C-alpha positions as a printed NumPy array, in Angstrom:
array([[ 96.898,  69.121,  34.134],
       [ 95.761,  72.556,  32.497],
       [ 95.222,  73.146,  29.456],
       [ 98.425,  75.495,  28.766],
       [100.751,  72.981,  30.718],
       [ 98.928,  69.652,  28.559],
       [ 99.543,  72.131,  24.854],
       [103.347,  72.684,  25.635],
       [104.037,  69.363,  26.999],
       [102.412,  67.499,  24.151],
       [103.659,  69.902,  21.528],
       [107.182,  69.165,  22.559],
       [106.978,  65.884,  21.077],
       [104.223,  66.466,  18.228],
       [103.464,  67.343,  14.782],
       [100.753,  69.835,  13.091],
       [ 98.636,  67.191,  11.848],
       [ 95.436,  68.118,   9.358],
       [ 92.591,  67.42 ,  11.315],
       [ 91.17 ,  63.639,  11.514],
       [ 94.549,  62.516,  11.213],
       [ 96.775,  60.52 ,  13.363],
       [ 99.373,  62.398,  15.274],
       [102.754,  61.416,  14.644],
       [105.798,  61.256,  16.886],
       [108.353,  63.897,  16.584],
       [110.188,  66.696,  18.176],
       [109.101,  69.746,  17.478],
       [111.9  ,  72.278,  17.602],
       [109.848,  75.586,  17.035],
       [107.33 ,  74.63 ,  19.975],
       [110.616,  73.826,  21.851],
       [112.376,  76.944,  21.43 ],
       [109.067,  79.014,  21.881],
       [108.852,  77.803,  25.382],
       [112.515,  78.993,  26.11 ],
       [112.369,  82.151,  24.869],
       [108.728,  82.682,  26.476],
       [110.365,  81.824,  29.725],
       [113.271,  83.842,  29.435],
       [111.656,  86.847,  28.793],
       [109.621,  86.34 ,  31.72 ],
       [112.667,  85.263,  33.746],
       [114.132,  88.916,  33.185],
       [110.742,  90.873,  34.418],
       [109.579,  91.325,  31.401],
       [106.135,  90.597,  29.032],
       [106.831,  88.417,  25.808],
       [105.473,  90.458,  22.741],
       [103.805,  88.132,  20.453],
       [102.956,  88.897,  16.859],
       [100.48 ,  85.78 ,  15.012],
       [100.244,  86.801,  11.836],
       [ 97.349,  85.147,   9.589],
       [ 93.798,  84.337,  10.816],
       [ 93.766,  83.142,  14.784],
       [ 92.31 ,  80.69 ,  16.947],
       [ 91.001,  81.541,  20.293],
       [ 92.998,  78.532,  22.323],
       [ 96.255,  79.686,  20.489],
       [ 96.157,  83.159,  21.726],
       [ 94.608,  81.915,  25.408],
       [ 98.172,  79.882,  25.542],
       [100.179,  83.101,  25.04 ],
       [ 98.258,  84.821,  27.262],
       [ 97.951,  82.47 ,  30.1  ],
       [101.653,  81.644,  29.906],
       [102.276,  85.603,  30.335],
       [102.801,  86.295,  26.918],
       [100.848,  89.261,  25.258],
       [ 99.435,  88.832,  21.329],
       [ 98.851,  90.923,  18.955],
       [ 96.987,  89.625,  15.757],
       [ 97.427,  90.374,  12.534],
       [ 94.71 ,  88.656,  11.287],
       [ 95.263,  89.134,   7.258],
       [ 96.739,  87.183,   5.237],
       [ 98.644,  89.6  ,   3.211],
       [ 99.312,  92.241,   5.7  ],
       [ 99.764,  96.019,   5.025],
       [103.125,  97.294,   5.601],
       [104.281,  99.15 ,   7.567],
       [102.879,  97.466,  10.316],
       [102.093,  99.419,  13.109],
       [104.066,  99.149,  15.56 ],
       [107.439, 100.945,  16.684],
       [110.677,  99.466,  16.055],
       [112.287,  96.851,  18.211],
       [108.381,  95.648,  20.088],
       [108.186,  92.195,  19.361],
       [109.796,  88.84 ,  21.265],
       [108.259,  86.599,  18.668],
       [106.802,  86.295,  15.378],
       [104.604,  83.375,  14.673],
       [103.203,  82.502,  10.792],
       [102.128,  79.454,   9.681],
       [100.67 ,  78.249,   5.858],
       [101.355,  82.118,   5.106],
       [104.146,  82.475,   3.008],
       [104.014,  79.9  ,   0.578],
       [101.155,  81.78 ,  -0.808],
       [103.019,  85.483,  -1.697],
       [105.408,  85.876,  -4.298],
       [108.882,  86.734,  -3.512],
       [108.705,  90.116,  -3.545],
       [106.087,  90.282,  -0.958],
       [108.257,  87.669,   1.647],
       [111.084,  89.947,   1.46 ],
       [109.122,  92.812,   2.595],
       [107.424,  91.525,   4.828],
       [110.174,  89.882,   6.485],
       [112.399,  93.356,   6.61 ],
       [109.552,  94.979,   8.657],
       [109.41 ,  92.069,  10.943],
       [113.099,  92.498,  11.207],
       [111.906,  96.086,  12.285],
       [109.604,  95.063,  14.712],
       [111.753,  92.583,  16.035],
       [113.945,  92.852,  19.208],
       [117.868,  92.348,  18.369],
       [117.506,  88.344,  19.08 ],
       [113.911,  88.062,  18.47 ],
       [112.796,  85.392,  16.376],
       [110.145,  84.371,  14.171],
       [109.049,  81.101,  13.595],
       [107.628,  79.771,  10.408],
       [105.401,  76.224,   9.057],
       [105.737,  75.839,   5.683],
       [104.927,  73.372,   2.923],
       [106.668,  70.978,   0.893],
       [107.48 ,  72.071,  -2.421],
       [105.255,  68.829,  -3.543],
       [102.28 ,  69.876,  -1.527],
       [100.034,  71.781,  -3.946],
       [ 96.921,  71.923,  -2.243],
       [ 94.747,  75.19 ,  -2.344],
       [ 93.349,  74.462,   0.537],
       [ 94.086,  76.976,   3.867],
       [ 94.741,  75.778,   7.172],
       [ 94.671,  77.516,  10.592],
       [ 96.532,  75.761,  13.39 ],
       [ 93.877,  75.287,  16.503],
       [ 94.134,  73.896,  19.809],
       [ 92.727,  70.108,  20.015],
       [ 91.275,  67.6  ,  22.942],
       [ 94.244,  67.677,  25.821],
       [ 96.416,  70.273,  24.267],
       [ 96.84 ,  68.331,  20.886],
       [ 97.223,  70.816,  17.466],
       [ 95.431,  70.239,  14.752],
       [ 95.439,  71.684,  11.256],
       [ 91.854,  72.989,  10.272],
       [ 91.167,  73.67 ,   6.563],
       [ 89.508,  77.047,   6.38 ],
       [ 86.787,  78.278,   3.999],
       [ 89.277,  80.273,   2.009],
       [ 91.184,  78.571,  -0.609],
       [ 94.333,  80.237,  -2.361],
       [ 95.081,  79.552,  -6.719],
       [ 98.044,  81.157,  -5.841],
       [101.125,  79.168,  -4.842],
       [104.57 ,  79.281,  -4.104],
       [106.658,  76.57 ,  -3.549],
       [109.97 ,  77.373,  -1.965],
       [113.499,  74.695,  -2.342],
       [115.654,  74.743,   1.514],
       [117.997,  76.832,  -0.776],
       [115.27 ,  79.104,  -1.924],
       [114.46 ,  80.545,   1.544],
       [118.063,  81.616,   1.682],
       [116.932,  84.553,  -0.849],
       [113.379,  85.431,   0.448],
       [114.213,  85.889,   3.907],
       [115.282,  89.997,   3.675],
       [117.1  ,  90.95 ,   6.302],
       [116.427,  88.4  ,   8.864],
       [119.322,  85.569,   9.342],
       [118.068,  82.057,   8.043],
       [118.551,  79.539,  11.215],
       [117.313,  76.214,  11.221],
       [114.679,  74.183,   8.537],
       [113.645,  71.112,  10.195],
       [111.63 ,  68.796,   7.817],
       [108.983,  67.033,   9.447],
       [107.145,  63.568,   8.881],
       [103.991,  65.144,   7.826],
       [105.75 ,  67.019,   5.343],
       [105.897,  70.253,   6.521],
       [108.651,  72.57 ,   7.372],
       [109.448,  74.212,  10.406],
       [111.388,  77.414,   9.638],
       [113.161,  79.685,  12.095],
       [114.662,  83.452,  11.528],
       [116.363,  85.76 ,  14.075],
       [116.951,  89.501,  13.999],
       [120.289,  90.268,  13.809],
       [121.858,  92.737,  16.702],
       [122.206,  95.591,  14.428],
       [119.982,  96.281,  11.183],
       [121.52 ,  97.801,   8.035],
       [119.582, 101.097,   7.509],
       [117.676,  99.808,   4.292],
       [115.526,  97.827,   6.637],
       [113.592, 100.591,   7.602],
       [109.76 , 100.647,   7.133],
       [108.655,  99.803,   3.777],
       [107.417, 102.338,   1.685],
       [104.62 , 100.291,  -0.727],
       [101.485, 100.66 ,   0.789],
       [101.126,  97.076,   1.075],
       [102.634,  93.32 ,   0.905],
       [100.214,  92.489,  -2.282]])
């Protein structure tokens, strides 16, 4: 079985886990929907355009490339805005362990620009921490043995942490439509956002130089 097929098979029923911890069986809504969206785009004859926000890993990029997608990496923890891409460019945007470390105004600005570069019906998938998690250590997702996914500690840490309860996510998603919030057994939350069919005129490119 290929790394790609094993990755998606395992991820449809497993969680992100800190490196070295046991994998807890659970349903991953994010990865199920990712697979569905990419398959649908390919069936339509297109190439799924994926934006990976935050420091990337080669294994994740390989997964999406092998599955027929085209990956763009925005490797900064505080991406400069507006993004360089044209309007309605991406099908999928992924951001893991990112927005919990940005204040509300920065998250709103970033979400609004994501809405600009997303195609109608495009999706944003986030992994956010529990409000009880106060760790300053940052993580990045990495492909593990037999296609498993682990959270690998990064060298960086952050003194700025902005935990949000589920109800608070409605306030920071800008013009994106908040979908489902799934609480996982490891304390992380999977959050999906959708780009509505038509955006208000105020959702154009942000005027500030960055989301700092």
